[in-house]
Structure formats: structure tokens, C-alpha cells
N, C-alpha and C positions, 0 to 999 in steps of 0.2 A: 946747447944741452936747453932744450926745457926744467921747466924746477917742476919739483913733485910738491905739490901741498898740503894741508893735512886733509885726510878724508871730511867731508861737512862742509868746508871753506866756502863751497858754490853754496852754499844756500844762506850765509851770512849777507845781509847787505849792508854795505856800507852807511852809514848815519848822512844823511840828507838833510845839509843847512839850507837856513832860511839866507835869500840872493837880494841883492838891491833890486828896484827896477828901474831896468831903461828910462834913461830922460828922456820928458819929453821933450817938443820943439820951443817950451818958455823954460826948460830948465828944470821941472821936478824931479826929483827921485824919491819917494819918501820909502823906506823900507821897514815893513810894519809887519815881518813873518819871523823873526827869533825870539819874542817874547821880550824883549830891551828893556831896562830902563832907558827913557828916551832924554834924562836929562845927567848932567857931568855929576862928576863928584861929588858930594858934599865939602863944602869947600876946605874943613878943617881935616879930610882926610886927604884933598890934594895937595896941601900945605905938606902935609907929615910926607908924605911919599916923595915931595919937592925933595927935605930935609935930609933924606935917608939914601933915595936912588944910586949917588956915588959910592957910597960907603959899603951896602950889603950887595951890589949885582959881582963881584968878585969873590965871597964866599958863600959856601954851601951856608942853605938857610938851617935853622933848629928844625930836627925833626921833630921833637917832642912839641915844639912851641908851647914853652910850658906860660907864657903870658896869657897867651891866645884862650890857651888849653882852661887856665883857671879863670878867668873873666867870662866864657862860656859856662862852667861849669855854678858860677855862682851867680849869672844871671837866671838859671834855669833849675838852682836848688837840687843839683847833682854833683858826684864827685870825680876829679877829672878824669880818675877810673872809667869813666862812664862816656868819655868824647872820643872820637874817633877821628880823626883832621881827608882831607883828601883833595885833590884838584878836582875843585867841583863837586857836588853831592850825585852826581855821575858816576865819576870815578870811586866813588864811595860804594855807591851801587852794585857796580862791578866787585870791590872788596869783597861787598856782601855775597855774591852768587860764589866765586871765588873759594870763602872760606867756608860755604857752608853747604856745599851740589861737590856731587861727584860724578863723572860719566854717566847720562841716562835719568840721572835726579831731576824733577819737576820742579820747574818756577812756574808758580800761577799770576795770574794780572786779568783786569780787564781790560777790553779792546773795543773801543779803539782807546790806547791811554798812551804814555808817554814811547816814542816810537826806539830810543834804545836798550830799553827792557826784553826786547825778542833778540836783541844784535848782542846785548853782554850776554843775555842764555846760553847761547847760540856758540859764543866765542870761548865758553868754559866748557862749554862738554854737555851743557843739562838742555833739559825738552823746554821747549816754552808751554804751557798751557792758558790760552787764548779764551776768555767767557765775556759774550758779547754783552756791552752795556743794555740796560733796559729802555723801554719805550721815549722815555725821558732824559735818555743820553747818561744816566749815571750808572755807578755802579751797581750790579746785583749781587748781594752779598748772599742772597741765599742760593743764586742758583751757582755762586764762587765757592759755597761751601760744597753744594755736592758735589763738586770737581777735586775736590781733595782726596788723594790715595796714599799708599803707604811709600809712595816715591815721591811726594811733595814733598820739598824742604822749607821751599821760603814764600812767601808771598808777599806781593806791593799793592796797597791800596793806596794811589796817587788824589791826595785830598788836599785842595781841588784839583782835578782829575783834567791833565794837559792831553787832548787840546778842548774839551768842553766847557771846563770851569766848573763842574757841578760838584758837591760835595755831597756827602755821605751823613746820615745823623747821628748821636752818638747811642742813641737807642738800638740803631741799626748795628753798627759797629760792635756794640756788646752782646746781641743776641749773637752775630757773627762770632766773637771770640768764645761764646759757649761751645762752639760744633769744633773750632779747629783744635786738633791735636798739641800738648802741653810741647811737646819737641820741635813743633814747626815755625818759623819765626816768622813774625808779622812785620811789614815793613810798612811806616805810614810816611810816603813821601808828601812833604810838608815845604817844595819846593815855593809854593805862593801864599803861604799861609798869612802870611802879612796882610793880603788884600781882601782875605775872607772876611766877611760882617754877619754871618749867618750864626745866632747865636744856639742854633742847635748843632752846628757842626761839632765833631768831638776836636778836644784839643788833646794834640800827639804826646806833649807831657805827661800830662795828666793819666794819659791812656796807659803810657810808661810805666807809671808809678803802681800801676793796679794790676797788670799783666804782666806776669816776667819772660812774657814771651814776644812783647812789642819793642822792635826799636825804632827811632824816630828819625827821619833825613832831613837837613836844611842846606840850605843854599845861602851866599853872600854876592848872587849872580844876580837876581832878580831885585826885589822889595831895595838892596842895598845899593846896587847900581855896579857894582864890583866883576861882570861875566868876564873880563877882558884878563881878570887877574887869578879867575878860575879856586874858588876856594867854599868847601864844604864839608859836612861833618855828620855824623851820625852821633844820638845819644842812645845808647845800650846796655844794656848787662856788663858785667866788666868781664865775664865767658863771653862774649861776643870780641868785644874789644880790643881783646887781646889776639882774638884769633885777623881780627881784622888788620893789625899793624904787622901782621906775621905776613899781610901780602901783598901790603902799600905799595905803590913805587916808592922806593927811597927820593928824598928830598923834590918830593911832588910838588910842594906846598910852595911855594917862593917867599923872604923873607917880606918883601913889597906885599904879598897878598896876606899873610899874617899881620902887618904892622897895618894896614889898611882896615882888617876886619877888627882889632881891638879898639882902632879910632871911630868906625863904625858903630860899635857897639854902646858906646861912651856917647853917641851922639844921635843918639833914639828919638829926642824932643824932636830937633830939627829933621830928621829922617820922618817922622811921622806926618807931619804936614805935607809932604811930598807924596806921600801913600794917599792921605786922605784926597789933595785933588786926583790921583790917577785913579781913586775909587769913584772920585764925581765924576772924571770925565769916561768911565767905562758904561756909569749910566746914562749919561749924556749920547752915546756912542748908539748904547743899548735903544735908548726911544729914537733916534735920530733914524737908525737902520731899520726901525718896526715904521717908523712914519713913512718909510720910501718903500714900505711892501716888503721888508725879507724879514724871514723867521729869524726870531735870534733866540736863544737858550739864554736862560737867566745864568750870570758867571761868577764866580766869587774869585776871579783871579784878573791878570791883569791883560787880559783878553777875551774875544768873545766869539763864538762856536754860532758858523751858521750852517744850518742842515739841510742843504741845497742838493746835495746827492747828485744825479749826473749832469745837472745843472752846476757843480760846480766851476769844472774846470772852463765851462765859460764864463761865468760870473770872473772868478780868477784873471782872467783875458781882458774885459771890459776895465778893471781894477789899474791892470798893468797898464793898458793906455794910457789912464790917465796918471801916470807915473809911479804907482804904489803896488807895492809887495806885499802880498799877504802871501800867508800859508796856506797851500789845498793839497788837498786829501779827493783826489782822484774818486768820486763817483761815490763821497762819503758828504765832505762839505770843505768849510773855510774859515780860517782861525784867523783872527784878524790881532794884533798888539794895539794896544792903548798907546798912543804916542801924545805928542805934545798936543795943547789944544790946537795950533795952526795944523798940524797932523791931520788930526782925526776932523775938522773941516774938511779938510781933503776926502777922506772917505767918506763921509755926508755927502756932499756934493758928487762924487764919482760913485754911487749908492745911488741917488737919484737920476743918473743919467742911467745905469743900467736898469731900470724898473719905467723909465720914459716910454 
């Protein structure tokens, strides 16, 4: 007998993860479609995980994660009550939507932005409101402000924006906050903040201190290279974090993830060298793609955006022919993650072939 599914589920698209490219004749398969850190975990992190692996996997992890929570609170100058953890920042984003919206309420965000926003919104029974990016592939905060209604409960500002790598300015955010009602929560999603070198880009934590209706999302997946362990967190008011804990999946953050995050926070000097290398490679890839005749949007993340519009699918296929998987948004553009220097060399080689 056929199952009966929840009304509206037919409008929910499954999340589409990046895939490796088919291997070429010479064995090349470079995956640059998921914004992953191309390097192995820091040695201190790998050593600690090896130490605790057998002792931790037979027991439930601590839901409260007190050591990590206190470390994050100390790192950002907030209280432990301001921290809520989840299985990656995407799960914390889901917590926010479930905690703040009822069926029919609206969640506002720029588009194109993080693919999970409309999925998570529809799963919760809320209504996604997508506001087009401006001509420079940036958040149009003035247009977003004009779309706020009495049903708006939550607004996501992805900064830097995925997939375009663009950022808003502090002045733009302040102007935007002046029109956002106090009962609407603005979530600054800073998944890629460690790669942001724009001095005009707002600091999410400082914005949280100035505005009671701002929350900040961070992840250990990108700069810290812990994507496979799934751990992220929100920094928000105590009222918000208490609500998030009520809707969180129990035991979603493993003990391994907690330990890896804790060691990563203590190894940030070592981590910074890796981030600097990725930023340098981002600049080199941008210049090389431009030299090959491709338009590239200036990025503050660990990826670059090529607004190729109708040519996107054809160029993506050409990269795949060279053994490189990139993220294609048909009719819009390509997102290419920054890899190792050798992987980036392969990208530039393929780009020259595309434009030859």
C-alpha cells in the first residue's frame, strides 16, 4: 500500500552534495565542489582523536559539552549560556527555524545563497522568501528590508555568501538593522569568516553585542577542516539558545567532534598559517582564471564564483573532462573550491583549455 506523506513535501528538494569527478585516463579526479578544506586535520587534532577513539565511541557524548562550550565562551567573550551546539552549522540553522517559526511564517534570505536555507525552511513548514542578489552578486539588504512582513520571523545573512563569496559592509548591516523589527531574529551565517580579509565586512560577534536580535552561526567544517565530524554552533541571546536546545537532536555532536573542536581552538596559530595559504591560493586562482578570460567575482571565502549564466553547464562539463568536479548552478554560474596548489594548477590548466 502506498504511503501518505506530509502535504508540501513534494516541494522540498533533497540537498545536492558535491561529487568527485570521474577519473581521467591519467587517473586524475579532483573534487572541488564542496568547499572542503583540502588539508588533513592539524597534527595535534589527529593525535588527540587517535587517543580517545576507542574509549569514546561506546558511550553517549555529553549533550552540554561543558569544556567546549566554556572554551568557545572564553574565545568570544560571551557566556556559556550564549552558546548552542549542533551537528554542523546547518543543523543549528535548522534548530533556529524550528524554534522560531510556525507553519506559514516567513524566513527571509538572499538568493542565490546557501542551498539548505529553502530546504530547511520548507521542512519546518515555514515559507522561504528569496530576495535576488544585486548586480555584483552581493546581498541587496535594502531590498531584503523591503520584503519584511508581519509574518517574517527569521532572516539569514550569509557573510561571506555561499556560493558567490561576497560580503556586506558594516554600514550596510547597520542600515539594515535599523529597519528590522526587534522581534525578528537576524542570523549572520559566518561559515567562511576565517577567510574574510575585507576590512569593511562586519564582525558578527561585535554585531551580536550591539543588537539583541542578532545571532551568529559558526562551523568547524571549513577553516578547521572537521567537515566529516559535523560540529557547529550559534552565539545568541540566552532566550534563543534555550529554545535551540529544546529542538536540537539529542547527542547529535559526538565526543570525537567535541574533542577535535576543543583542540582546534587551542591550535589557532597553527591553523592561521593554513588559512593564509588558502587565501593566497584563492587570489592566485582568481588571477589565473581572469587571465584565462573567465569572469570571476571577488571572493572572501575558500571558493570563487564564475557568473557564467547559460554557459555554466558547458564549462562545468569541460572541467569534468579534465578530471575536476566543480559546483554547477545551471543558468547561473560555477563555484570552484580552493584546493591544494597542485589541484589549483589543474583548475587553471583546464580553464585555459576552456577558453582556447
